[in-house]
ZADO-1210 file (C-alpha; in nm, 4 decimals, padded with zeros to 6 digits):
<atoms>
<atom x="11.3015" y="-13.7188" z="-01.5503" code="MET" pos="1"/>
<atom x="11.0390" y="-13.5728" z="-01.7407" code="ASN" pos="2"/>
<atom x="10.8188" y="-13.8322" z="-01.7238" code="TYR" pos="3"/>
<atom x="10.5243" y="-13.8675" z="-02.0340" code="ARG" pos="4"/>
<atom x="10.2057" y="-13.8709" z="-01.9504" code="VAL" pos="5"/>
<atom x="10.0356" y="-14.2115" z="-02.1272" code="LEU" pos="6"/>
<atom x="09.7722" y="-14.0679" z="-02.3677" code="ALA" pos="7"/>
<atom x="09.4424" y="-14.1227" z="-02.2153" code="GLY" pos="8"/>
<atom x="09.5485" y="-14.2751" z="-01.8708" code="THR" pos="9"/>
<atom x="09.7062" y="-14.0334" z="-01.6897" code="GLY" pos="10"/>
<atom x="09.9979" y="-14.3071" z="-01.6331" code="VAL" pos="11"/>
<atom x="10.3171" y="-14.1477" z="-01.6180" code="GLN" pos="12"/>
<atom x="10.6238" y="-14.3371" z="-01.7754" code="VAL" pos="13"/>
<atom x="10.9749" y="-14.3153" z="-01.8831" code="SER" pos="14"/>
<atom x="11.0819" y="-14.1154" z="-02.2333" code="PRO" pos="15"/>
<atom x="11.2654" y="-14.4722" z="-02.3195" code="ILE" pos="16"/>
<atom x="11.0940" y="-14.7999" z="-02.2903" code="CYS" pos="17"/>
<atom x="11.2978" y="-15.0886" z="-02.2844" code="PHE" pos="18"/>
<atom x="11.2683" y="-15.4058" z="-02.5184" code="GLY" pos="19"/>
<atom x="11.3819" y="-15.6984" z="-02.3641" code="THR" pos="20"/>
<atom x="11.3168" y="-15.9283" z="-02.6783" code="MET" pos="21"/>
<atom x="11.7232" y="-16.0032" z="-02.6099" code="SER" pos="22"/>
<atom x="11.6438" y="-16.1542" z="-02.2802" code="PHE" pos="23"/>
<atom x="11.6888" y="-16.4857" z="-02.2544" code="GLY" pos="24"/>
<atom x="11.8479" y="-16.5090" z="-02.6013" code="GLY" pos="25"/>
<atom x="12.1118" y="-16.2964" z="-02.7522" code="ASP" pos="26"/>
<atom x="12.1992" y="-16.1445" z="-02.3571" code="ALA" pos="27"/>
<atom x="12.1811" y="-16.4363" z="-02.1213" code="ASP" pos="28"/>
<atom x="12.0577" y="-16.3343" z="-01.7421" code="GLU" pos="29"/>
<atom x="12.3597" y="-16.2018" z="-01.6691" code="GLU" pos="30"/>
<atom x="12.4147" y="-15.9725" z="-01.9070" code="MET" pos="31"/>
<atom x="12.0039" y="-15.8727" z="-01.9137" code="SER" pos="32"/>
<atom x="12.0128" y="-15.8152" z="-01.5620" code="ALA" pos="33"/>
<atom x="12.2801" y="-15.5865" z="-01.5740" code="ALA" pos="34"/>
<atom x="12.1141" y="-15.4252" z="-01.8612" code="MET" pos="35"/>
<atom x="11.8259" y="-15.3800" z="-01.6300" code="PHE" pos="36"/>
<atom x="11.9796" y="-15.2203" z="-01.3577" code="ARG" pos="37"/>
<atom x="12.1233" y="-14.9902" z="-01.5676" code="GLN" pos="38"/>
<atom x="11.8135" y="-14.8628" z="-01.7437" code="CYS" pos="39"/>
<atom x="11.6349" y="-14.8389" z="-01.3814" code="ARG" pos="40"/>
<atom x="11.9681" y="-14.6551" z="-01.2640" code="GLU" pos="41"/>
<atom x="11.9074" y="-14.4248" z="-01.5687" code="ALA" pos="42"/>
<atom x="11.5195" y="-14.4217" z="-01.4449" code="GLY" pos="43"/>
<atom x="11.3179" y="-14.6347" z="-01.6699" code="ILE" pos="44"/>
<atom x="11.0156" y="-14.7740" z="-01.5538" code="ASN" pos="45"/>
<atom x="10.8922" y="-14.9064" z="-01.8388" code="PHE" pos="46"/>
<atom x="10.9737" y="-15.2801" z="-02.0111" code="PHE" pos="47"/>
<atom x="10.7947" y="-15.3818" z="-02.3200" code="ASP" pos="48"/>
<atom x="10.7560" y="-15.7809" z="-02.3231" code="CYS" pos="49"/>
<atom x="10.6217" y="-16.0113" z="-02.5530" code="ALA" pos="50"/>
<atom x="10.5278" y="-16.3908" z="-02.4705" code="ASN" pos="51"/>
<atom x="10.7378" y="-16.4983" z="-02.7862" code="VAL" pos="52"/>
<atom x="11.0824" y="-16.3078" z="-02.6969" code="TYR" pos="53"/>
<atom x="11.2685" y="-16.6059" z="-02.6341" code="SER" pos="54"/>
<atom x="11.0042" y="-16.8618" z="-02.6327" code="ASN" pos="55"/>
<atom x="10.8687" y="-16.7237" z="-02.2712" code="GLY" pos="56"/>
<atom x="11.2496" y="-16.6488" z="-02.1750" code="MET" pos="57"/>
<atom x="11.2149" y="-16.2886" z="-02.1822" code="ALA" pos="58"/>
<atom x="10.9334" y="-16.2925" z="-01.9636" code="GLU" pos="59"/>
<atom x="11.0496" y="-16.4865" z="-01.7190" code="GLN" pos="60"/>
<atom x="11.3920" y="-16.3239" z="-01.6883" code="ILE" pos="61"/>
<atom x="11.1935" y="-15.9655" z="-01.6727" code="LEU" pos="62"/>
<atom x="10.9630" y="-16.1176" z="-01.3998" code="GLY" pos="63"/>
<atom x="11.2733" y="-16.2183" z="-01.1681" code="LYS" pos="64"/>
<atom x="11.4631" y="-15.9251" z="-01.2466" code="LEU" pos="65"/>
<atom x="11.1157" y="-15.6960" z="-01.1399" code="SER" pos="66"/>
<atom x="10.9908" y="-15.8787" z="-00.8439" code="ALA" pos="67"/>
<atom x="11.1294" y="-15.6540" z="-00.5667" code="ASP" pos="68"/>
<atom x="10.9927" y="-15.3439" z="-00.7442" code="CYS" pos="69"/>
<atom x="10.6405" y="-15.4400" z="-00.9634" code="ARG" pos="70"/>
<atom x="10.4391" y="-15.1746" z="-00.8617" code="ASP" pos="71"/>
<atom x="10.7306" y="-14.8956" z="-00.9787" code="GLU" pos="72"/>
<atom x="10.7308" y="-15.0278" z="-01.3270" code="LEU" pos="73"/>
<atom x="10.5173" y="-15.0545" z="-01.6159" code="VAL" pos="74"/>
<atom x="10.5305" y="-15.4025" z="-01.8032" code="ILE" pos="75"/>
<atom x="10.3954" y="-15.4906" z="-02.1068" code="THR" pos="76"/>
<atom x="10.3316" y="-15.8011" z="-02.2985" code="SER" pos="77"/>
<atom x="10.1678" y="-15.9584" z="-02.6101" code="LYS" pos="78"/>
<atom x="09.9894" y="-16.2536" z="-02.7325" code="VAL" pos="79"/>
<atom x="09.9181" y="-16.3320" z="-03.1179" code="CYS" pos="80"/>
<atom x="10.2387" y="-16.5300" z="-03.2509" code="MET" pos="81"/>
<atom x="10.2751" y="-16.8459" z="-03.1906" code="PRO" pos="82"/>
<atom x="10.4955" y="-17.0894" z="-02.9499" code="MET" pos="83"/>
<atom x="10.4472" y="-17.3950" z="-03.1171" code="GLU" pos="84"/>
<atom x="10.2925" y="-17.5928" z="-03.3705" code="GLU" pos="85"/>
<atom x="09.9535" y="-17.6715" z="-03.4047" code="GLY" pos="86"/>
<atom x="09.6088" y="-17.5412" z="-03.5571" code="PRO" pos="87"/>
<atom x="09.5132" y="-17.3375" z="-03.2506" code="ASN" pos="88"/>
<atom x="09.8660" y="-17.2401" z="-03.1397" code="THR" pos="89"/>
<atom x="09.8406" y="-16.8157" z="-03.3126" code="ARG" pos="90"/>
<atom x="09.6008" y="-16.5396" z="-03.3009" code="GLY" pos="91"/>
<atom x="09.3692" y="-16.3317" z="-03.1422" code="LEU" pos="92"/>
<atom x="09.0714" y="-16.5814" z="-03.0336" code="SER" pos="93"/>
<atom x="08.8930" y="-16.5925" z="-02.7087" code="ARG" pos="94"/>
<atom x="09.0811" y="-16.9444" z="-02.6322" code="ARG" pos="95"/>
<atom x="09.4251" y="-16.8457" z="-02.7288" code="PHE" pos="96"/>
<atom x="09.4133" y="-16.4746" z="-02.5341" code="ILE" pos="97"/>
<atom x="09.2982" y="-16.6553" z="-02.2249" code="LEU" pos="98"/>
<atom x="09.5471" y="-16.9407" z="-02.2520" code="LEU" pos="99"/>
<atom x="09.8352" y="-16.7317" z="-02.3054" code="ASN" pos="100"/>
<atom x="09.7490" y="-16.3769" z="-02.0460" code="ILE" pos="101"/>
<atom x="09.7764" y="-16.6737" z="-01.7899" code="GLU" pos="102"/>
<atom x="10.0610" y="-16.8577" z="-01.8941" code="GLN" pos="103"/>
<atom x="10.2253" y="-16.4575" z="-01.9519" code="SER" pos="104"/>
<atom x="10.1401" y="-16.3353" z="-01.5787" code="LEU" pos="105"/>
<atom x="10.2847" y="-16.7097" z="-01.4745" code="LYS" pos="106"/>
<atom x="10.6082" y="-16.6275" z="-01.6203" code="ARG" pos="107"/>
<atom x="10.6335" y="-16.2996" z="-01.5821" code="LEU" pos="108"/>
<atom x="10.5148" y="-16.3242" z="-01.1848" code="GLY" pos="109"/>
<atom x="10.2610" y="-16.0818" z="-01.1581" code="THR" pos="110"/>
<atom x="09.8825" y="-16.0460" z="-01.1170" code="ASP" pos="111"/>
<atom x="09.8238" y="-15.8093" z="-01.3969" code="ARG" pos="112"/>
<atom x="09.9672" y="-15.6361" z="-01.7096" code="LEU" pos="113"/>
<atom x="09.9872" y="-15.2808" z="-01.7236" code="ASP" pos="114"/>
<atom x="09.9038" y="-15.2486" z="-02.1165" code="ILE" pos="115"/>
<atom x="09.8576" y="-15.6255" z="-02.3403" code="TYR" pos="116"/>
<atom x="09.9046" y="-15.5509" z="-02.7052" code="PHE" pos="117"/>
<atom x="09.7641" y="-15.7600" z="-02.9435" code="VAL" pos="118"/>
<atom x="10.0972" y="-15.8342" z="-03.1581" code="HIS" pos="119"/>
<atom x="09.9639" y="-15.8719" z="-03.5242" code="HIS" pos="120"/>
<atom x="09.6280" y="-15.8566" z="-03.7329" code="TYR" pos="121"/>
<atom x="09.4540" y="-16.1900" z="-03.7120" code="ASP" pos="122"/>
<atom x="09.2559" y="-16.2120" z="-04.0104" code="PRO" pos="123"/>
<atom x="09.0608" y="-16.5271" z="-03.8916" code="LEU" pos="124"/>
<atom x="08.9060" y="-16.3669" z="-03.6307" code="THR" pos="125"/>
<atom x="08.5767" y="-16.1275" z="-03.5853" code="PRO" pos="126"/>
<atom x="08.7477" y="-15.8039" z="-03.4173" code="MET" pos="127"/>
<atom x="08.4471" y="-15.7924" z="-03.2123" code="ASP" pos="128"/>
<atom x="08.5184" y="-16.1521" z="-03.0166" code="GLU" pos="129"/>
<atom x="08.8726" y="-15.9674" z="-03.0017" code="THR" pos="130"/>
<atom x="08.8128" y="-15.6567" z="-02.8355" code="LEU" pos="131"/>
<atom x="08.5290" y="-15.8504" z="-02.5938" code="LYS" pos="132"/>
<atom x="08.7721" y="-16.0667" z="-02.4515" code="VAL" pos="133"/>
<atom x="09.0440" y="-15.7772" z="-02.3785" code="LEU" pos="134"/>
<atom x="08.7126" y="-15.6314" z="-02.1962" code="ASP" pos="135"/>
<atom x="08.7095" y="-15.8978" z="-01.9900" code="ASP" pos="136"/>
<atom x="09.0281" y="-15.9302" z="-01.9097" code="LEU" pos="137"/>
<atom x="09.0161" y="-15.5543" z="-01.8005" code="VAL" pos="138"/>
<atom x="08.7231" y="-15.6355" z="-01.5611" code="ARG" pos="139"/>
<atom x="08.8954" y="-15.8839" z="-01.4005" code="GLN" pos="140"/>
<atom x="09.1810" y="-15.6524" z="-01.3331" code="GLY" pos="141"/>
<atom x="09.4046" y="-15.9277" z="-01.5362" code="LYS" pos="142"/>
<atom x="09.4970" y="-15.6245" z="-01.7348" code="ILE" pos="143"/>
<atom x="09.4825" y="-15.2570" z="-01.7153" code="LEU" pos="144"/>
<atom x="09.4931" y="-15.1356" z="-02.0682" code="TYR" pos="145"/>
<atom x="09.4764" y="-15.3298" z="-02.3450" code="PRO" pos="146"/>
<atom x="09.6681" y="-15.1931" z="-02.7019" code="ALA" pos="147"/>
<atom x="09.7358" y="-15.3218" z="-03.0470" code="VAL" pos="148"/>
<atom x="10.0764" y="-15.3425" z="-03.2432" code="SER" pos="149"/>
<atom x="10.1899" y="-15.3609" z="-03.6152" code="ASN" pos="150"/>
<atom x="09.8327" y="-15.3120" z="-03.7606" code="TRP" pos="151"/>
<atom x="09.7429" y="-15.0546" z="-04.0261" code="SER" pos="152"/>
<atom x="09.5684" y="-14.7571" z="-03.9274" code="ALA" pos="153"/>
<atom x="09.2450" y="-14.8573" z="-04.0387" code="TRP" pos="154"/>
<atom x="09.2279" y="-15.1538" z="-03.8571" code="GLN" pos="155"/>
<atom x="09.2813" y="-14.9656" z="-03.5400" code="THR" pos="156"/>
<atom x="09.0315" y="-14.7160" z="-03.6096" code="ALA" pos="157"/>
<atom x="08.7659" y="-14.9859" z="-03.6650" code="LYS" pos="158"/>
<atom x="08.8646" y="-15.1687" z="-03.3183" code="ALA" pos="159"/>
<atom x="08.8368" y="-14.7706" z="-03.1467" code="LEU" pos="160"/>
<atom x="08.4176" y="-14.7666" z="-03.3361" code="GLY" pos="161"/>
<atom x="08.3608" y="-15.1202" z="-03.1956" code="ILE" pos="162"/>
<atom x="08.5266" y="-15.0215" z="-02.8674" code="SER" pos="163"/>
<atom x="08.3376" y="-14.6949" z="-02.8622" code="ASP" pos="164"/>
<atom x="08.0009" y="-14.8429" z="-02.9713" code="ARG" pos="165"/>
<atom x="07.9924" y="-15.1518" z="-02.7459" code="ASN" pos="166"/>
<atom x="08.1426" y="-14.9561" z="-02.4298" code="LYS" pos="167"/>
<atom x="08.4649" y="-15.1762" z="-02.4582" code="LEU" pos="168"/>
<atom x="08.7575" y="-15.0984" z="-02.3118" code="ALA" pos="169"/>
<atom x="08.9593" y="-14.9273" z="-02.5932" code="ARG" pos="170"/>
<atom x="09.2644" y="-14.9077" z="-02.7362" code="PHE" pos="171"/>
<atom x="09.5364" y="-14.6809" z="-02.5406" code="VAL" pos="172"/>
<atom x="09.8498" y="-14.7388" z="-02.7117" code="CYS" pos="173"/>
<atom x="09.9556" y="-14.8250" z="-03.0747" code="LEU" pos="174"/>
<atom x="10.3315" y="-14.9691" z="-03.1135" code="GLN" pos="175"/>
<atom x="10.4122" y="-14.9089" z="-03.4747" code="PRO" pos="176"/>
<atom x="10.7605" y="-14.9383" z="-03.6060" code="MET" pos="177"/>
<atom x="10.9026" y="-14.5692" z="-03.6695" code="TYR" pos="178"/>
<atom x="11.2697" y="-14.4624" z="-03.7706" code="SER" pos="179"/>
<atom x="11.4394" y="-14.2174" z="-04.0052" code="LEU" pos="180"/>
<atom x="11.4425" y="-14.5067" z="-04.2349" code="ALA" pos="181"/>
<atom x="11.1286" y="-14.6029" z="-04.2329" code="LYS" pos="182"/>
<atom x="10.8620" y="-14.3464" z="-04.1329" code="ARG" pos="183"/>
<atom x="10.4929" y="-14.5157" z="-04.2964" code="GLN" pos="184"/>
<atom x="10.3906" y="-14.4545" z="-03.9208" code="ALA" pos="185"/>
<atom x="10.3527" y="-14.0453" z="-03.9915" code="GLU" pos="186"/>
<atom x="10.1078" y="-14.0911" z="-04.2525" code="VAL" pos="187"/>
<atom x="09.8285" y="-14.2244" z="-04.0806" code="GLU" pos="188"/>
<atom x="09.8849" y="-14.4362" z="-03.7961" code="LEU" pos="189"/>
<atom x="10.0652" y="-14.1208" z="-03.5440" code="LEU" pos="190"/>
<atom x="09.8070" y="-13.8697" z="-03.7012" code="PRO" pos="191"/>
<atom x="09.5726" y="-14.1199" z="-03.5460" code="LEU" pos="192"/>
<atom x="09.7364" y="-14.1361" z="-03.2220" code="ALA" pos="193"/>
<atom x="09.7246" y="-13.7364" z="-03.2310" code="GLU" pos="194"/>
<atom x="09.3772" y="-13.7354" z="-03.2895" code="SER" pos="195"/>
<atom x="09.2470" y="-14.0234" z="-03.0650" code="GLU" pos="196"/>
<atom x="09.4341" y="-13.9372" z="-02.7803" code="GLN" pos="197"/>
<atom x="09.6599" y="-14.2832" z="-02.8093" code="LEU" pos="198"/>
<atom x="10.0025" y="-14.3359" z="-02.6584" code="GLY" pos="199"/>
<atom x="10.2633" y="-14.4501" z="-02.9140" code="VAL" pos="200"/>
<atom x="10.5885" y="-14.6856" z="-02.8054" code="ILE" pos="201"/>
<atom x="10.7368" y="-14.7098" z="-03.1646" code="SER" pos="202"/>
<atom x="10.9837" y="-14.9719" z="-03.2062" code="TYR" pos="203"/>
<atom x="11.3470" y="-15.0016" z="-03.4148" code="SER" pos="204"/>
<atom x="11.4696" y="-14.6464" z="-03.3710" code="PRO" pos="205"/>
<atom x="11.7594" y="-14.7609" z="-03.4627" code="LEU" pos="206"/>
<atom x="11.6352" y="-14.9352" z="-03.8408" code="GLY" pos="207"/>
<atom x="11.7541" y="-15.2743" z="-03.7065" code="GLY" pos="208"/>
<atom x="12.1323" y="-15.1244" z="-03.6376" code="GLY" pos="209"/>
<atom x="12.1685" y="-14.9809" z="-04.0020" code="LEU" pos="210"/>
<atom x="12.1231" y="-14.5739" z="-03.8527" code="LEU" pos="211"/>
<atom x="12.4496" y="-14.7381" z="-03.5667" code="THR" pos="212"/>
<atom x="12.7085" y="-14.5700" z="-03.8003" code="GLY" pos="213"/>
<atom x="12.8288" y="-14.9510" z="-03.9189" code="LYS" pos="214"/>
<atom x="12.6383" y="-14.9083" z="-04.2348" code="TYR" pos="215"/>
<atom x="12.7000" y="-14.7177" z="-04.5550" code="THR" pos="216"/>
<atom x="12.5914" y="-14.7295" z="-04.9034" code="ALA" pos="217"/>
<atom x="12.9961" y="-14.8542" z="-04.9661" code="SER" pos="218"/>
<atom x="13.0315" y="-15.0353" z="-04.6673" code="SER" pos="219"/>
<atom x="12.8947" y="-15.3027" z="-04.4517" code="LYS" pos="220"/>
<atom x="13.0356" y="-15.4731" z="-04.1048" code="PRO" pos="221"/>
<atom x="13.0899" y="-15.8827" z="-04.1086" code="ASP" pos="222"/>
<atom x="12.8510" y="-15.9407" z="-03.9193" code="SER" pos="223"/>
<atom x="12.5115" y="-15.7888" z="-03.7788" code="GLY" pos="224"/>
<atom x="12.1307" y="-15.7972" z="-03.7372" code="ARG" pos="225"/>
<atom x="12.0965" y="-15.6928" z="-04.0766" code="LEU" pos="226"/>
<atom x="12.3326" y="-15.9218" z="-04.2417" code="LEU" pos="227"/>
<atom x="12.2349" y="-16.2326" z="-03.9895" code="ASP" pos="228"/>
<atom x="11.8676" y="-16.1859" z="-03.9767" code="ASN" pos="229"/>
<atom x="11.6302" y="-16.2629" z="-04.2859" code="LYS" pos="230"/>
<atom x="11.3531" y="-16.0620" z="-04.1840" code="MET" pos="231"/>
<atom x="11.5748" y="-15.7414" z="-04.1078" code="TYR" pos="232"/>
<atom x="11.7442" y="-15.8387" z="-04.4380" code="THR" pos="233"/>
<atom x="11.4545" y="-15.8321" z="-04.6181" code="ARG" pos="234"/>
<atom x="11.2813" y="-15.5037" z="-04.4550" code="ARG" pos="235"/>
<atom x="11.6001" y="-15.3068" z="-04.5174" code="TYR" pos="236"/>
<atom x="11.6913" y="-15.4412" z="-04.8547" code="ALA" pos="237"/>
<atom x="11.6210" y="-15.1063" z="-05.0339" code="ALA" pos="238"/>
<atom x="11.9284" y="-14.9447" z="-05.1475" code="SER" pos="239"/>
<atom x="11.7797" y="-14.5986" z="-05.0390" code="ILE" pos="240"/>
<atom x="11.7930" y="-14.7265" z="-04.6949" code="ASN" pos="241"/>
<atom x="12.1807" y="-14.7119" z="-04.6853" code="TYR" pos="242"/>
<atom x="12.1884" y="-14.3918" z="-04.8434" code="ASP" pos="243"/>
<atom x="11.9531" y="-14.2319" z="-04.5526" code="VAL" pos="244"/>
<atom x="12.2251" y="-14.4225" z="-04.3189" code="ALA" pos="245"/>
<atom x="12.5636" y="-14.3123" z="-04.4659" code="GLU" pos="246"/>
<atom x="12.4283" y="-13.9486" z="-04.5046" code="LYS" pos="247"/>
<atom x="12.2776" y="-13.9651" z="-04.1345" code="PHE" pos="248"/>
<atom x="12.6299" y="-14.0610" z="-04.0074" code="SER" pos="249"/>
<atom x="12.7743" y="-13.7953" z="-04.1710" code="ALA" pos="250"/>
<atom x="12.5175" y="-13.5601" z="-03.9626" code="TYR" pos="251"/>
<atom x="12.6257" y="-13.7242" z="-03.6388" code="ALA" pos="252"/>
<atom x="12.9397" y="-13.7007" z="-03.7020" code="LYS" pos="253"/>
<atom x="12.9299" y="-13.3059" z="-03.7946" code="GLU" pos="254"/>
<atom x="12.7084" y="-13.2604" z="-03.4560" code="GLN" pos="255"/>
<atom x="12.9877" y="-13.4948" z="-03.2602" code="GLY" pos="256"/>
<atom x="12.6495" y="-13.7223" z="-03.1644" code="LYS" pos="257"/>
<atom x="12.6404" y="-14.1268" z="-03.1610" code="HIS" pos="258"/>
<atom x="12.4108" y="-14.1706" z="-03.4377" code="PRO" pos="259"/>
<atom x="12.2371" y="-14.3876" z="-03.2102" code="ALA" pos="260"/>
<atom x="12.1995" y="-14.1661" z="-02.9540" code="THR" pos="261"/>
<atom x="12.0915" y="-13.9120" z="-03.2337" code="LEU" pos="262"/>
<atom x="11.8682" y="-14.1696" z="-03.4151" code="ALA" pos="263"/>
<atom x="11.6444" y="-14.2289" z="-03.0898" code="VAL" pos="264"/>
<atom x="11.6655" y="-13.8710" z="-02.9883" code="ALA" pos="265"/>
<atom x="11.4489" y="-13.8226" z="-03.3241" code="TRP" pos="266"/>
<atom x="11.1670" y="-14.0646" z="-03.2678" code="VAL" pos="267"/>
<atom x="11.1804" y="-13.9146" z="-02.9513" code="LYS" pos="268"/>
<atom x="11.0942" y="-13.5746" z="-03.0631" code="SER" pos="269"/>
<atom x="10.7995" y="-13.6758" z="-03.2482" code="HIS" pos="270"/>
<atom x="10.5093" y="-13.5077" z="-03.0837" code="PRO" pos="271"/>
<atom x="10.2712" y="-13.8017" z="-03.1314" code="ALA" pos="272"/>
<atom x="10.5584" y="-14.0486" z="-02.9688" code="ILE" pos="273"/>
<atom x="10.5288" y="-14.1353" z="-02.6440" code="THR" pos="274"/>
<atom x="10.8215" y="-14.3236" z="-02.5921" code="ALA" pos="275"/>
<atom x="11.0561" y="-14.5549" z="-02.8493" code="PRO" pos="276"/>
<atom x="11.1264" y="-14.8867" z="-02.7371" code="ILE" pos="277"/>
<atom x="11.5223" y="-14.9349" z="-02.7517" code="ILE" pos="278"/>
<atom x="11.7073" y="-15.2336" z="-02.7068" code="GLY" pos="279"/>
<atom x="12.0401" y="-15.3806" z="-02.7082" code="ALA" pos="280"/>
<atom x="12.2868" y="-15.7394" z="-02.6530" code="ARG" pos="281"/>
<atom x="12.5038" y="-15.5952" z="-02.3919" code="ASN" pos="282"/>
<atom x="12.5872" y="-15.2801" z="-02.2183" code="LEU" pos="283"/>
<atom x="12.7974" y="-15.1559" z="-02.4570" code="GLU" pos="284"/>
<atom x="12.4816" y="-15.1637" z="-02.7156" code="GLN" pos="285"/>
<atom x="12.2435" y="-15.0077" z="-02.4323" code="LEU" pos="286"/>
<atom x="12.4990" y="-14.6736" z="-02.3888" code="GLY" pos="287"/>
<atom x="12.4172" y="-14.5034" z="-02.6841" code="PRO" pos="288"/>
<atom x="12.0738" y="-14.5824" z="-02.7394" code="SER" pos="289"/>
<atom x="11.9964" y="-14.4723" z="-02.3182" code="LEU" pos="290"/>
<atom x="12.2207" y="-14.1430" z="-02.3502" code="ALA" pos="291"/>
<atom x="11.8890" y="-13.9979" z="-02.5736" code="ALA" pos="292"/>
<atom x="11.7286" y="-13.9437" z="-02.2426" code="LEU" pos="293"/>
<atom x="11.9161" y="-13.6634" z="-02.2275" code="GLU" pos="294"/>
<atom x="11.8623" y="-13.5240" z="-02.5571" code="MET" pos="295"/>
<atom x="11.6267" y="-13.3324" z="-02.6850" code="ASP" pos="296"/>
<atom x="11.6213" y="-13.2021" z="-03.0243" code="LEU" pos="297"/>
<atom x="11.5396" y="-12.8262" z="-03.1394" code="THR" pos="298"/>
<atom x="11.2550" y="-12.8010" z="-03.3907" code="ASP" pos="299"/>
<atom x="11.5653" y="-12.6882" z="-03.6323" code="GLY" pos="300"/>
<atom x="11.7702" y="-13.0110" z="-03.5538" code="GLN" pos="301"/>
<atom x="11.4437" y="-13.2308" z="-03.6501" code="ARG" pos="302"/>
<atom x="11.4022" y="-13.0795" z="-03.9470" code="GLU" pos="303"/>
<atom x="11.7722" y="-13.1377" z="-04.0652" code="GLU" pos="304"/>
<atom x="11.7499" y="-13.4930" z="-03.9732" code="ILE" pos="305"/>
<atom x="11.4132" y="-13.5710" z="-04.1343" code="THR" pos="306"/>
<atom x="11.5388" y="-13.3737" z="-04.4491" code="SER" pos="307"/>
<atom x="11.7762" y="-13.6569" z="-04.4960" code="LEU" pos="308"/>
<atom x="11.5175" y="-13.9483" z="-04.5886" code="SER" pos="309"/>
<atom x="11.2433" y="-13.9450" z="-04.8194" code="MET" pos="310"/>
<atom x="10.9132" y="-13.8297" z="-04.7217" code="ASP" pos="311"/>
<atom x="10.6769" y="-14.0956" z="-04.7034" code="PRO" pos="312"/>
<atom x="10.3645" y="-14.1240" z="-04.9807" code="PRO" pos="313"/>
<atom x="10.0648" y="-13.9650" z="-04.8838" code="PRO" pos="314"/>
<atom x="09.7468" y="-14.0991" z="-04.7575" code="ALA" pos="315"/>
<atom x="09.5622" y="-14.0380" z="-05.0986" code="THR" pos="316"/>
<atom x="09.6990" y="-13.9552" z="-05.4643" code="ASP" pos="317"/>
<atom x="09.6857" y="-13.5650" z="-05.3790" code="ARG" pos="318"/>
<atom x="10.0299" y="-13.5409" z="-05.3685" code="ALA" pos="319"/>
<atom x="10.0155" y="-13.1134" z="-05.4726" code="GLU" pos="320"/>
<atom x="09.7839" y="-13.0268" z="-05.1889" code="GLU" pos="321"/>
<atom x="10.0176" y="-13.1281" z="-04.9221" code="ARG" pos="322"/>
</atoms>
């Protein structure tokens, strides 16, 4: 296993991170344990979680599974999204973060989180307040590194400026969506990460299942996340996504590779990416994604695959200067 350094930290992590969103939901405890074991046997030491995954069950299951190897692992969790109804049950206020870090630590059975992500942007809470409480948690040893998921580049850059100006612990890692079908991160987020020495663990490398070979412009399976989950249905509704999926599946077949393996390897090959996050509901789904650990694309292969989708618009209107 060639581990990668999480930029700016010295912490070494596996080049693929396993996401535990299915734990306690699509995967029961027995299947979760089987997938965890398979990841560990493959050399993965990086596990991503969130308090809202299966309403806390994912953290509980991951805590049990990691109890005898906790110090060998890099574990993340997140805060912002609601787990119950009420006016103060979401966001990035000091009150909400302090309450939720204690609950996450208890469920995970650990005294600290290696990486703690703010899960979404909170327009109601001043950024300074959020950054100050994260710094307090770092000083207390309850989190080792603060990080950010689903923020725009300008929001992230503003936060880095506030942290630097006030000598607060700064974000060390980004968690954006990134796949062959969703390449917006290439425009500003990934360049920001490279410029500011931030790690990147991107999610949805398979495009919610779009890039697994099951979907084309003319055919779809009877069921699947893109069909059964309204959020994913909306996210990939544009017909161009299915055109990309069809061309990509044909390319994978020509190369004699499973589309899922190739899709994860493509994300992993971007120089700004520390580790794509893979997920699965069972061992059958996990296998092809896990196989990307052994696949390193050449520059030529990456260019060929990239050409199968449309380049995202540039950050400015001066497209002729790209």
